[in-house]
N, C-alpha and C positions, 0 to 999 in steps of 0.2 A: 756124284760129280755131273755137272751140267754137260749135256751132250750137244755141242754146237760148233758151227763152222763159220769163220769169218768170210765175208764176201764183200765185193765192191771195191771202189777206189780206196786204197790205204786201210781197208777193213773197216770201213765206217758202219757197216751193218753185219749182222750175224744171223745164221739160221738156227733156231731152236729145233733141233731134230726130233725131240720127243713130242713136241706139240705142233710142228709143222707151221712155224711162224717166222717171219723175218722181222728183226728188231734192231732199232738203231742204238748203237753204243752210247751216243751223247744224250739220247732221250729214250729210255726204256719204255716210256708210255706210247712211243711211236711203233705200233705193232701192226704187221700186215699178215693176215692169214692166207697161206699159200692156196688153200682150197677155193678162196674167192677170186683168185686171179684168172685172167684169161689164158688160154693155152695156144702153143704154136707147135706144130708137128714137123719133125725132120726125119725123113725116111722111116716112118712108122713109130718113131719115139716122140711122146708128147712131153712138153716142157712148159712150166709156168713162166709167164712174162712178168718179170719184177722190175718195174721202171725206177724204183728208188736206188737200187744197187746196179741198175742197168745190166741185168743178167738173165739168162735162161736157166731155170732150175728144173732138172728132170722130175717128172711126176712120181715115177716109181722108185727113183733113187735120188733124193734131194742133195746128196753129197756130190752129185755129178753136176757141175756148174760151168756154163759158158759165158764169159764176160763179153759185152759188146765192145769194150775198149780194147780187146785183143783182136777184134776182126778189123778188116779193112773197110773204112767208111767211104762209100762212093757218093754219098749224098742222097741219092735215090734208093740205095740199097746197101747192104753189107755183103761181104764174101768172106769165106773162111775155108780152110782145108779140113775136111770132115772124114773121120774114121768111123765106119758103122759099127765096128766091134767095140770100140771105147765109147761110142756115141758122144764123141768129143774130138779134140785135136789129136792127130796121130803123134807117135814118138819119132824122134829124129831118125832112128835106125829101122823104122818100118819101111817096107818096100813101097814106093810111091803109088804102085798100082792098086794097093789096098785102100787108098783114100781118093777123095774127089773134091773138087771145089764146088761149094754150094752157095746159093744166094738166099739171104734173109732180109725181109722187109724192114723198113726203119721203125723205130718205137712209136712214131707218130701214126703209123699204119697198124702196127700190132695191137696197140692199146690206145686208140684216140681219146676215149672217154677219160682214161686215167691220166694221160698226158695233159689233156685240156684242163682238168681239175687241178692237177699239181702245179701247173704254171700259170693258171689264171687267164686262159685264153679260150676262144670259142673253137669248137670242133671244126667249123668251117675254115677258120684262119690257119689251122694246122696243115691244110692241103697245100699252102704256099710256103711252108717252112720246112727246113731240114732239121734233123735231130740236133746237129751242131749249133744251129741258130737258137733253138729252144733251150738247149742245155747250157748255153754259154751266156751268163748274165751281162757280159760286156762284148757282144759279138761285133758291134761297131768298132770297138777298140782293136779287135782282131784284124778287121778289114783295114783299119788305118795303119796298123803295123805292117801288114802285107804290102801296103802301098808305099811304105818307106819311112813312116814316122816312128822314131826310136822311143822306147819306154823312158819314163822319168821316175826318179825316186827321191823321197824326202830323207835327207840326212841332217839331223839336228836343226830342222826348220829351213834348210836350204835345199832347193831342188837341183838335181843333177841329171843330165841326160846319160842314159846307160847305152854305151856303144861297145858291146862285147867283141864285135868284129875287129875293131881296132884296139881293143884292150884298154878302154878309157871310161872314166866317169867325168863328165864336163859340167861345170856350173852353168845353169841356165842364165843367170844374171851376168856372169863374167867368164867368157870362153877361155880367158887365159888361166883360169883355175881348173887344172886337170889332174885328176888322180889316176895313176897308172895301175892297171890290174896286177901287173907283175910285182909291184911293190907291196901288195896286200898278202895277208897270210892265209893260205888255203886251209880248208878244214871241212867240218860237217855241221849242218844245222837241221835239226828235225830229220836226221838220217839222209839228208841230201847234200851234195857237194855245194860248198858256199865259201865266202871269204869274210875275214874280219880284219880290223886294223885299229891302230891308235891314231887319233885325229885331233889336230889343233884348229879349232874353229876360228881362232883369231888370226893366225898365220895362214890358215887354210891349206894345210899340208899334212901328208902322212908322217907319223913319228915312228922311227925304227924301234922295234921291240927291244933292241940291245941298249938303247939309250936310256939313261936315268931320267925319271920324270919328276919335276919339281912344280910345274905350273898346275894350278888347280883347274884350269879350263880344259885340260887334255881329257878327251873322252874316248871310250871304247865303243867301236862301231861294229855291228855284225849285219852283213847283208842278207837278204832272203836267199834261199837256195838258187843257184844259177838258172835252173830250169823255170823257176818262178819269175826271175828278172826278165827273161826274154825267151820263152819257149819257141818262138818262131826261129830265132837265131840258132838255138840248140838243134832244132830239126834240120835246118839248112846245113849246119856244120857236119851233120851226120849223113847228108845226102838224102834226107827224107822230106816228104811233103810239108808245107808250111803248117798245116793243121794237125800234124801227127800227134802232138802232146796237148793240143788246145782242150781236148775233152777232159783231161785230168788236171791240166794246169792252164786254166783260162786266163786271158790277159786281164790283169786287175786294173780297176780305175784308179786306185791309189796304192803305190808302193811306198813302204816306209821301213827304214832301217832300224834295228834295235840299238838304242844308245843308252849308255850309262857312264857316270863319271868314273874315271879310271881308278881313283882312289877307293871308291866304293866297291869296284870290281875286285881290286887287290885284297880288300878286307875279307872277301868271301873265300879267298884261298888260304887256308890255314896251314902253316908249315907243319909237316908230320911230327917233328920232334916236339913242337909246342903243343900239338893236339895230344901227344902221348903224355906230356907233363900234366895236362889238365886232368887227365883221367886218374892220375896217381893221387 
């Protein structure tokens, strides 16, 4: 059995413990040898600086991992509560006196050569950039959102303004066309909270799930997870800084809802009794 540990955002990478390598799940040919990575020392413990998964991997015990996304990003540095016994975060029940707040430099300082190569910039230009700017492919979109510009999403070829604070999706072309979040069906998409609904693109309205459907134009719409729709609003609603979730959920240049014809969606749901008859 392969001895490995998933690391990084949504476990996009894993450590092969037997060979000391970091490997991307999506591309097994993307292999990073730990022994070739630069090191950072925290209170006598050395850890590899792994910029792809954005983590610190302890040299002597690679199963001991600290993610940068768990730290507090101050722009010029990171902070975290560090327990020297665990060489990691403390447990909730540990006496506060056993731990202390430590400062860790940004990735652009810890591994400038690696960051410059990965993101195609010069080492000199890194000096004027924060990790968040470099790691965020649409950083200007984040700044626009912080300044008040709301996200937009494509629903069946029509653009809607995403206003989660007021619980609305408003058509860009026709402000009178408003879809209320409270009328949508809550659920989960890719393990994150989301909404879906039946939509009539001709009448431009949400169709109640209890209503019989006869029109061919009715579609089934699945919105991206709420935190992907507007990570800034989610952070604000929780009393957190605007950038709290931007590292893992960057502002996207294009948001698009999943759409399929309702009749096609219904065909995919086979009645249990019918399925049982087919097996007989």
